[in-house]
LOTORBA-472226 format. One record per residue (C-alpha): residue in three letters; z, y, x. Coordinates in nm, 4 decimals, padded with zeros to 6 digits, m for minus. Last residue first. Layout:
N
+------+----------+----------+----------+
! resn !        Z !        Y !        X !
+------+----------+----------+----------+
!  ala !        Z !        Y !        X !
...
+------+----------+----------+----------+
This chain:
107
+------+----------+----------+----------+
! resn !        Z !        Y !        X !
+------+----------+----------+----------+
!  unk !  09.2661 !  12.3733 !  11.5816 !
!  unk !  09.3773 !  12.0759 !  11.3718 !
!  unk !  09.0459 !  12.0321 !  11.1971 !
!  unk !  08.8571 !  11.9564 !  11.5220 !
!  unk !  09.0955 !  11.6655 !  11.5902 !
!  unk !  09.0012 !  11.4893 !  11.2637 !
!  unk !  09.2845 !  11.3141 !  11.0898 !
!  unk !  09.1965 !  11.1363 !  10.7698 !
!  unk !  09.4294 !  11.2812 !  10.5098 !
!  unk !  09.6954 !  11.0497 !  10.3803 !
!  unk !  09.6707 !  10.8260 !  10.0764 !
!  unk !  09.6469 !  10.4930 !  10.2552 !
!  unk !  09.6306 !  10.2252 !  09.9884 !
!  unk !  09.9489 !  10.0304 !  09.9248 !
!  unk !  10.0229 !  09.6758 !  10.0372 !
!  unk !  09.7650 !  09.7075 !  10.3139 !
!  unk !  09.4746 !  09.4620 !  10.3439 !
!  unk !  09.2316 !  09.7108 !  10.1907 !
!  unk !  09.3269 !  09.9422 !  10.4773 !
!  unk !  09.0841 !  09.7550 !  10.7023 !
!  unk !  08.8100 !  09.9608 !  10.5425 !
!  unk !  08.6638 !  10.0540 !  10.8801 !
!  unk !  08.7281 !  10.4241 !  10.8253 !
!  unk !  09.0857 !  10.3649 !  10.7142 !
!  unk !  09.1824 !  10.1286 !  10.9981 !
!  unk !  09.0156 !  10.3390 !  11.2664 !
!  unk !  09.1618 !  10.6570 !  11.1219 !
!  unk !  09.5104 !  10.5072 !  11.1303 !
!  unk !  09.4565 !  10.3971 !  11.4921 !
!  unk !  09.3349 !  10.7471 !  11.5831 !
!  unk !  09.6465 !  10.8961 !  11.4249 !
!  unk !  09.8623 !  10.6515 !  11.6259 !
!  unk !  09.6839 !  10.7524 !  11.9467 !
!  unk !  09.7518 !  11.1200 !  11.8706 !
!  unk !  10.1161 !  11.0490 !  11.7827 !
!  unk !  10.1794 !  10.8942 !  12.1288 !
!  unk !  10.4860 !  10.6683 !  12.1397 !
!  unk !  10.3022 !  10.4754 !  12.4157 !
!  unk !  10.0711 !  10.3236 !  12.1527 !
!  unk !  10.1730 !  09.9767 !  12.2687 !
!  unk !  10.5358 !  10.0908 !  12.2534 !
!  unk !  10.4961 !  10.1760 !  11.8872 !
!  unk !  10.3579 !  09.8285 !  11.8223 !
!  unk !  10.6252 !  09.6627 !  12.0354 !
!  unk !  10.8998 !  09.8247 !  11.8260 !
!  unk !  10.7177 !  09.7434 !  11.5044 !
!  unk !  10.6823 !  09.3769 !  11.5981 !
!  unk !  11.0368 !  09.3456 !  11.7338 !
!  unk !  11.1921 !  09.4781 !  11.4145 !
!  unk !  11.3034 !  09.8384 !  11.4221 !
!  unk !  11.6398 !  10.0165 !  11.4083 !
!  unk !  11.6177 !  10.3890 !  11.4686 !
!  unk !  11.5508 !  10.6801 !  11.7001 !
!  unk !  11.8259 !  10.6676 !  11.9653 !
!  unk !  11.7833 !  10.9220 !  12.2459 !
!  unk !  11.7101 !  10.7785 !  12.5931 !
!  unk !  11.5321 !  11.1033 !  12.6793 !
!  unk !  11.2034 !  10.9754 !  12.8242 !
!  unk !  11.2127 !  10.6226 !  12.6819 !
!  unk !  11.2869 !  10.7472 !  12.3312 !
!  unk !  11.4947 !  10.4792 !  12.1629 !
!  unk !  11.4581 !  10.1838 !  11.9297 !
!  unk !  11.7548 !  09.9450 !  11.9113 !
!  unk !  11.5855 !  09.6249 !  11.8024 !
!  unk !  11.6312 !  09.4342 !  11.4786 !
!  unk !  11.6082 !  09.0604 !  11.4160 !
!  unk !  11.4077 !  09.0312 !  11.1002 !
!  unk !  11.4077 !  09.1197 !  10.7339 !
!  unk !  11.0916 !  09.3212 !  10.7081 !
!  unk !  11.1202 !  09.6751 !  10.5689 !
!  unk !  10.8148 !  09.7939 !  10.7701 !
!  unk !  10.9503 !  10.1020 !  10.9488 !
!  unk !  11.3287 !  10.0970 !  10.9119 !
!  unk !  11.3342 !  09.7221 !  10.9762 !
!  unk !  11.5723 !  09.5425 !  10.7400 !
!  unk !  11.9449 !  09.4613 !  10.7204 !
!  unk !  12.0524 !  09.8011 !  10.8476 !
!  unk !  12.2598 !  09.8621 !  11.1630 !
!  unk !  12.5309 !  10.1083 !  11.0753 !
!  unk !  12.5052 !  10.4638 !  11.1908 !
!  unk !  12.5980 !  10.6680 !  11.4958 !
!  unk !  12.3258 !  10.5055 !  11.7004 !
!  unk !  12.5342 !  10.5458 !  12.0158 !
!  unk !  12.8105 !  10.3209 !  11.8768 !
!  unk !  12.5561 !  10.0572 !  11.7696 !
!  unk !  12.3952 !  10.0698 !  12.1140 !
!  unk !  12.7318 !  10.0339 !  12.2901 !
!  unk !  12.8174 !  09.7289 !  12.0792 !
!  unk !  12.4790 !  09.5746 !  12.1637 !
!  unk !  12.5307 !  09.6387 !  12.5368 !
!  unk !  12.8787 !  09.4843 !  12.5315 !
!  unk !  12.7430 !  09.1740 !  12.3525 !
!  unk !  12.4559 !  09.1431 !  12.6001 !
!  unk !  12.6971 !  09.1740 !  12.8970 !
!  unk !  12.9167 !  08.9002 !  12.7491 !
!  unk !  12.6104 !  08.6765 !  12.7085 !
!  unk !  12.5022 !  08.7407 !  13.0673 !
!  unk !  12.8520 !  08.6585 !  13.1950 !
!  unk !  12.8645 !  08.3358 !  12.9920 !
!  unk !  12.5247 !  08.2276 !  13.1253 !
!  unk !  12.6280 !  08.3019 !  13.4812 !
!  unk !  12.9399 !  08.0915 !  13.4306 !
!  unk !  12.7260 !  07.8007 !  13.3058 !
!  unk !  12.4820 !  07.8362 !  13.5963 !
!  unk !  12.7725 !  07.8143 !  13.8393 !
!  unk !  12.9049 !  07.4830 !  13.7090 !
!  unk !  13.2677 !  07.4768 !  13.5879 !
+------+----------+----------+----------+
């Protein structure tokens, strides 16, 4: 058997073991849709990069989106404000009904 074929089999077996371990650590069944956007897509095991603690099952887009904001609630609030204040929210399925976050109000 060619070497690259054996390497491929080993990588696949490692992936399967890793996925089983993730499902066990999650402590709950993997849903059919993303827990954030409800899209039916291939789901990722989302975890806190500092603690390694499982948070949920997200699609790749949502997982990358949170990662882009470095899991920082302040940056996410600013992004929400940006969308709301620039009327980008009109493209959302439901209008944003939350309070616009202003840092001076939180003191």
